[in-house]
Rosetta silent file (secondary structure, phi, psi, omega in degrees, C-alpha in Angstrom):
SEQUENCE: XXXXXXXXXXXXXXXXXXXXXXXXXXXXXXXXXXXXXXXXXXXXXXXXXXXXXXXXXXXXXXXXXXX
SCORE:     score description
SCORE:     0.000 S_00000001
   1 L     0.000  133.283 -179.750   79.232  140.357   49.181 S_00000001
   2 E  -139.170  146.020  172.890   80.090  143.205   51.535 S_00000001
   3 E  -122.279  134.145 -177.751   78.255  145.213   54.170 S_00000001
   4 E  -127.866  127.092  174.829   79.407  148.690   55.087 S_00000001
   5 E  -125.263  141.957 -177.483   78.231  150.744   58.001 S_00000001
   6 E  -117.618  132.563  176.463   79.482  154.283   58.815 S_00000001
   7 L  -121.732  141.363 -177.191   79.668  155.835   62.253 S_00000001
   8 L   -97.339   66.942 -178.974   80.332  159.471   63.040 S_00000001
   9 L  -148.623  147.133  177.285   82.513  158.662   66.058 S_00000001
  10 L   -81.085  -10.974 -177.157   86.221  158.482   66.834 S_00000001
  11 L  -126.520  154.510  176.078   85.610  155.337   68.977 S_00000001
  12 L  -107.855  127.508  179.076   83.977  152.000   68.411 S_00000001
  13 L  -104.903  148.882  178.360   81.412  150.867   70.933 S_00000001
  14 H   -50.868  -40.147 -178.066   80.017  147.329   71.252 S_00000001
  15 H   -67.855  -21.146  175.828   76.572  148.451   70.233 S_00000001
  16 H   -64.727  -23.598 -176.119   78.094  149.863   67.001 S_00000001
  17 H   -91.334   -9.507 -172.825   78.784  146.340   65.831 S_00000001
  18 H   -54.833  -52.341 -177.748   75.278  144.964   66.450 S_00000001
  19 H   -61.122  -44.061  178.818   73.836  145.499   62.989 S_00000001
  20 H   -69.973  -31.669  176.781   76.896  144.057   61.146 S_00000001
  21 H   -65.051  -45.290  179.686   77.051  141.078   63.499 S_00000001
  22 H   -63.135  -41.307  175.009   73.415  140.296   62.695 S_00000001
  23 H   -57.326  -46.551 -176.086   74.102  140.698   58.983 S_00000001
  24 H   -65.916  -29.797  173.907   77.088  138.383   59.284 S_00000001
  25 H   -66.029  -37.277 -178.013   74.868  135.689   60.903 S_00000001
  26 H   -83.375  -28.823 -177.977   72.550  135.719   57.926 S_00000001
  27 L  -133.671   75.284 -178.584   75.351  136.022   55.342 S_00000001
  28 L   -60.787  -20.846  176.221   78.479  134.395   56.778 S_00000001
  29 L   -78.438   -8.246 -177.346   80.318  134.752   53.519 S_00000001
  30 L   -75.614  146.553  167.723   80.075  138.533   53.631 S_00000001
  31 E   -91.743  132.462 -178.196   82.856  140.835   54.474 S_00000001
  32 E  -113.800  137.918 -176.933   81.742  143.424   56.976 S_00000001
  33 E  -131.551  132.432  170.350   83.223  146.885   57.388 S_00000001
  34 E  -112.113  114.021  178.071   82.610  149.561   59.987 S_00000001
  35 E   -93.245  137.383 -178.843   83.945  152.954   58.917 S_00000001
  36 E  -148.956  170.715 -175.001   84.563  155.472   61.681 S_00000001
  37 L   -84.769    7.307  178.020   86.449  158.657   62.405 S_00000001
  38 L   -72.649 -167.422 -176.049   89.227  156.985   64.392 S_00000001
  39 L  -115.294  -20.167 -170.456   92.781  156.386   63.408 S_00000001
  40 L  -101.919  141.978  174.861   93.370  152.698   63.912 S_00000001
  41 L   -97.963  116.167 -175.197   92.516  149.818   61.565 S_00000001
  42 E  -135.778  163.162  173.379   91.312  146.955   63.741 S_00000001
  43 E  -111.645  126.164  178.965   89.293  143.707   63.600 S_00000001
  44 E  -128.995  117.815  177.432   86.453  143.353   66.094 S_00000001
  45 L    51.083   39.767  178.440   84.304  140.254   66.167 S_00000001
  46 L    80.482    8.619 -179.698   85.080  139.414   62.515 S_00000001
  47 E  -112.112  130.490 -179.589   84.305  143.026   61.414 S_00000001
  48 E   -81.856  118.319  178.456   86.935  145.153   59.799 S_00000001
  49 E  -108.054  115.187 -169.161   86.916  148.595   61.483 S_00000001
  50 E  -125.320  134.963  174.189   88.619  151.119   59.238 S_00000001
  51 E   -60.068  134.019 -177.363   89.097  154.857   59.549 S_00000001
  52 H   -52.447  -47.255 -178.487   86.725  156.399   56.978 S_00000001
  53 H   -59.664  -41.124 -179.094   89.445  158.632   55.391 S_00000001
  54 H   -66.395  -47.628  179.820   91.684  155.580   54.869 S_00000001
  55 H   -57.502  -46.375 -178.832   88.849  153.548   53.317 S_00000001
  56 H   -68.111  -40.983 -177.765   87.911  156.379   50.906 S_00000001
  57 H   -64.835  -36.187 -178.967   91.533  157.086   49.993 S_00000001
  58 H   -88.517   -4.227 -177.721   92.063  153.378   49.056 S_00000001
  59 L   -67.327  132.313 -179.123   88.793  152.999   47.226 S_00000001
  60 L  -146.520  138.123 -171.809   89.398  152.203   43.555 S_00000001
  61 L   -68.359  -18.929 -179.374   86.878  151.296   40.883 S_00000001
  62 L   -99.972    2.427 -177.608   88.930  148.327   39.587 S_00000001
  63 L  -123.474  138.318  176.550   89.644  146.748   42.982 S_00000001
  64 L   -71.543  146.785  176.847   87.268  144.834   45.196 S_00000001
  65 L   -59.961  132.237  176.687   86.505  146.095   48.690 S_00000001
  66 L    97.376  -11.491  179.077   88.788  144.361   51.167 S_00000001
  67 L   -82.374    0.000    0.000   91.572  143.603   48.663 S_00000001
């Protein structure tokens, strides 16, 4: 189970994580991803924050998200 949210911003703000944090409370087994226009791959409050270009480049139909 995975939740993905996309933001059109080069920076991550605390309010950007609100929806995914709420989802994670209801589904703690889920992996949560915030895609954004920044350059750094970071973890914030249990949410994987990944540059959108990197996420799309690494996306593969035979591989699970997050692997």
